[in-house]
LODREN-15697 format. One record per residue (C-alpha): residue in three letters; x, y, z. Coordinates in steps of 0.25 Angstrom, whole numbers, padded with zeros to 4 digits, always signed. Each point is the difference from the previous one (the first is absolute). Example, Ala and Ser with C-alpha at 12.3 -4.5 7.8 and 13.67 -1.06 7.14 Angstrom:
ALA+0049-0018+0031;SER+0006+0014-0002;
This chain:
MET+0361+0600+0038;SER-0011+0010-0003;PHE+0000+0014+0006;GLN-0013-0003+0008;THR+0007-0012+0007;ILE+0012+0008+0004;LEU-0010+0011+0006;LEU-0007-0011+0008;VAL+0012-0006+0006;SER+0006+0014+0003;SER-0012+0005+0006;VAL-0002-0012+0009;VAL+0015+0001+0005;PHE-0001+0015+0002;ARG-0012-0001+0008;MET+0007-0010+0010;PHE+0012+0009+0002;ALA-0008+0013+0000;SER-0009-0006+0011;SER+0012-0001+0009;LEU+0000+0015+0001;LEU-0013+0001+0006;PRO-0002-0002+0015;ARG-0008-0012+0005;PRO-0014+0005+0004;SER-0003-0001+0015;SER-0013-0005+0005;ALA-0007+0008+0011;GLU-0009-0011+0004;LYS+0005-0012+0007;PRO-0001-0013-0009;ALA-0012-0008+0002;CYS+0008-0013-0002;PHE+0014-0001+0007;LYS+0011-0007-0008;VAL+0005-0013+0005;ASN+0009-0004-0011;ASN+0000+0002-0015;CYS-0012-0008-0002;LYS-0008+0001+0012;CYS-0007+0011+0009;ILE-0009+0001+0012;MET-0013+0008+0000;LYS+0000+0011+0010;ASP-0014-0003+0005;GLY+0004-0014+0003;SER-0009-0006-0011;GLY+0012-0009-0004;VAL+0012-0002-0009;ILE+0001+0002-0015;ASN+0010-0010-0006;LEU+0004+0001-0014;ASP+0009-0012+0000;ILE-0012-0009-0006;ILE-0002+0009-0012;GLY+0007-0005-0012;ASP+0003-0013-0008;ALA+0009-0011+0004;HIS+0012+0009-0003;GLY-0006+0012+0007;PHE-0004+0008-0012;LEU-0013+0007-0001;GLY+0003+0005-0014;HIS+0011-0006-0008;LEU+0004+0006-0014;LYS-0013+0007+0000;PRO-0002+0010-0011;VAL-0002+0015+0004;LEU-0005+0011-0008;ALA+0007+0013+0001;GLU-0009+0013+0001;ASN+0001+0010-0011;MET+0011-0007-0007;SER-0001-0007-0014;ILE+0013-0008-0002;ASN+0004-0012-0007;ALA+0005-0008+0012;GLU-0005-0010+0010;ILE-0001+0004+0015;LEU-0001-0012+0010;LEU-0002+0000+0015;SER+0004-0011+0010;PHE-0004+0002+0014;SER+0001-0008+0013;PRO-0006+0005+0013;CYS+0009-0007+0010;GLN+0011-0008-0007;PRO+0012+0007-0006;PHE+0003-0004-0014;SER+0011+0002-0011;HIS-0002-0001-0015;PRO+0011-0008-0006;GLU+0011+0006-0009;ASP+0000-0003-0014;LEU+0008+0004-0013;THR-0010+0010-0005;LEU+0000+0008+0013;THR+0005+0014-0001;ARG-0004+0005+0014;SER-0005-0007+0013;ASP-0001+0003+0014;CYS-0011-0010+0004;THR+0007-0007+0011;ASN-0008-0004+0012;VAL-0011+0010-0003;ALA-0015+0000+0002;ALA-0004+0006-0013;CYS+0008+0000-0013;LEU-0004+0007-0013;ILE+0005-0006-0013;ILE+0000+0008-0013;ARG+0003-0008-0013;TYR+0002+0005-0014;ASP+0006-0005-0012;ARG+0013+0006-0006;LEU+0006-0006-0013;ASN-0008-0013+0002;ARG+0005-0001+0014;GLU-0008+0001+0012;ILE+0005+0010+0010;SER-0005+0000+0015;HIS+0001+0011+0011;ARG-0004-0006+0013;ILE-0002+0011+0011;SER-0002-0002+0015;TYR-0013+0006+0004;GLY+0000-0002+0015;ARG+0006-0009+0011;HIS-0006-0007+0012;ASP+0010+0006+0010;GLY-0006+0014+0005;ASN-0014-0002-0006;GLU-0011+0008+0007;PHE-0014-0005+0004;HIS-0012+0009+0000;TYR-0015-0004+0003;ASN-0012+0007-0005;ASN-0012-0004+0010;THR-0010+0006-0009;LEU+0004-0007-0013;LYS+0005-0013+0008;MET+0013+0001-0008;LEU+0014-0002+0003;SER+0010+0008-0008;VAL+0015-0004+0000;SER+0011+0009-0005;TYR+0013-0006-0006;PHE+0012+0008-0001;ALA+0013-0002-0008;HIS+0011+0010-0001;SER-0008+0012+0004;GLU-0008+0005+0011;ARG-0012+0001-0009;PRO-0008-0013-0002;LEU+0001-0006-0014;THR-0011-0010+0002;VAL-0013+0001+0009;VAL-0009-0012+0001;TYR-0014+0001+0005;TYR-0005-0013+0006;HIS-0015+0000+0001;CYS-0007-0008+0010;ASN-0010-0009-0007;PRO-0004-0012+0009;ASN-0008-0006-0011;GLN+0012-0001-0009;SER+0006-0014+0001;THR+0013+0003-0008;SER+0008+0013-0001;PHE+0002+0007-0013;ILE+0005+0013-0006;LEU-0013+0008-0004;ASP+0007+0012-0006;GLN+0014+0007-0002;LYS+0004+0014-0004;LEU+0013+0004-0005;SER+0004+0015-0003;THR+0013+0008+0000;GLU-0006+0010+0011;GLU-0005-0010+0010;PRO+0004-0013+0007;LEU-0004-0013-0006;GLN-0014-0003+0006;ILE-0005-0014+0001;TRP-0014-0004+0005;VAL-0002-0014+0006;GLU-0013-0007+0004;SER+0003-0010+0011;SER-0007-0006+0013;CYS+0014+0001+0006;ALA-0001+0015+0001;CYS-0010-0003+0011;PRO+0004-0001+0014;ASN+0003-0014+0005;ALA-0005-0006-0014;CYS+0013-0007-0004;ALA+0008-0003+0012;ARG+0010-0011-0001;GLY-0001-0012+0008;ASP+0014-0003+0003;LEU+0007+0004+0014;GLY+0011+0010+0001;LEU+0012-0001+0008;GLY-0006+0010+0010;THR-0013-0009+0002;ILE+0008-0013+0002;PHE+0008+0007+0010;LEU-0012+0005+0008;ILE-0006-0014-0001;ALA+0012-0006+0006;LEU+0002+0010+0011;SER-0015-0002+0004;LEU+0002-0015+0000;THR+0012+0001+0009;ALA-0006+0010+0009;ALA-0012-0009+0002;ALA+0009-0013+0002;TYR+0007+0008+0011;PHE-0012+0004+0008;ILE-0006-0013-0001;LEU+0013-0007+0004;GLY+0002+0010+0011;ASN-0014-0002+0006;ALA+0002-0015+0000;VAL+0013+0001+0008;HIS-0006+0010+0010;TYR-0012-0010+0001;VAL+0009-0012+0003;GLN+0008+0009+0010;ALA-0012+0005+0007;SER-0007-0014+0001;CYS+0012-0008+0004;PRO+0014+0007+0003;ARG+0007-0013+0003;ILE-0003-0006-0014;TYR+0003+0014-0007;TYR+0014+0000+0006;SER+0002-0014-0003;LEU-0003+0003-0014;CYS+0007+0013-0002;THR+0010+0008+0008;ASN-0003+0012-0009;ASP-0013+0006-0006;ASP+0003-0006-0014;LEU-0008-0013+0000;GLY+0002-0003-0014;SER+0015-0001+0001;CYS+0000-0010+0012;ALA-0013-0008-0003;LEU+0006-0005-0013;ARG+0013-0006-0003;PRO+0007-0004-0013;PHE+0006-0014-0002;ARG+0007-0007-0012;SER-0007-0012-0006;SER+0002-0008-0013;SER-0009+0010-0008;GLY+0008+0012+0006;VAL-0002+0010+0011;GLN-0014+0000+0006;ILE-0007+0007+0012;SER-0008-0007+0011;PRO-0006+0005+0013;GLU+0008-0002+0013;HIS-0004-0012+0008;SER-0005+0009+0011;VAL-0011+0006-0009;TRP-0008-0013+0001;CYS-0001+0003+0015;THR-0005+0014-0003;ILE-0011-0005-0010;CYS-0005-0010+0010;PHE+0000+0010+0011;LEU-0008+0010-0008;CYS-0010-0011-0003;ALA-0001-0004+0015;GLU-0003+0015+0003;LYS-0011+0001-0010;GLN-0008-0012+0006;PRO+0004-0002+0014;LYS-0013-0008+0004;ARG+0004-0012-0009;ASN+0007-0010+0009;HIS+0008-0007-0011;TYR+0006+0013-0003;THR+0004+0004+0014;HIS+0013-0008+0000;LEU+0005+0008-0013;THR+0003+0011+0009;TYR+0011-0008+0007;CYS+0006-0005-0013;ASP+0014-0004+0002;CYS+0009+0008-0010;SER+0011-0009+0003;GLU-0007-0011-0008;ALA-0003+0009-0012;ALA+0015+0004+0000;HIS+0003-0014-0006;LEU-0010+0002-0011;ASP+0004+0003-0015;SER-0008+0009-0009;THR-0007-0012-0006;ASP-0004-0007+0013;VAL-0013+0001+0008;SER+0001+0008+0013;PRO-0005-0008+0012;CYS-0009+0011+0003;GLN-0008-0004-0013;LEU-0002-0014+0005;VAL-0011+0003+0009;
């Protein structure tokens, strides 16, 4: 291993630990995009949501083993970068590995060099998803996300530029130096508010839909019960002794195919009564008001009610 290679590896590792001695800069301005999770933020002005989960390939990588040029360094080594905006990844262990802390990371820097005809790799974590910070520049239409590792200073800062005319996301440029964080510039339409929203429903959305449907069914059923109660108290109290129409209007019974539910026999009389109330002038419906429920009590769920044979 050459002296220049040793110098590069040492400088990269030294910058990581030296940055932990510096305090994290505090922003006096409120963020223009409030963080929801490690991949999503909501615009302060209400213009929408920026979702980075769509950016990347099938494995979540925006750049996988992408060559990186180190500034002001002329060495005989290869520097590669793997970066995933949202999905944590880990580089596999191998026999040639001498150092690796790239486990569940967002960015991993790989330094490869040859020593005695054997490839040696140093894999260094350059940021994790947990604890990342979002900042949005309204003037440049650019979202910057800072990724931290073992220090309070960011090791990687990714600038996502909003480009609505860009159909695919790609890394436009990247910069690596020993004095500044690793900087990556990305062109993507997903950096625009509401440009790449997922179509799937979350658990919260499903819960709200179910709650709304239950509330709607409750009010509709309640109005129906009160209508029957106000129209004909005698029929109402013959159907239910409480306010729960659903539990007394349907009854379960066993059959050859299993347990089934059918309306109570008195429900037929209620249907006939409502029809008679709507059209009182038609003579052939007038006798439906006096439908004998004792006759309907002998009907099964598959029989025809005598109220229907008019």
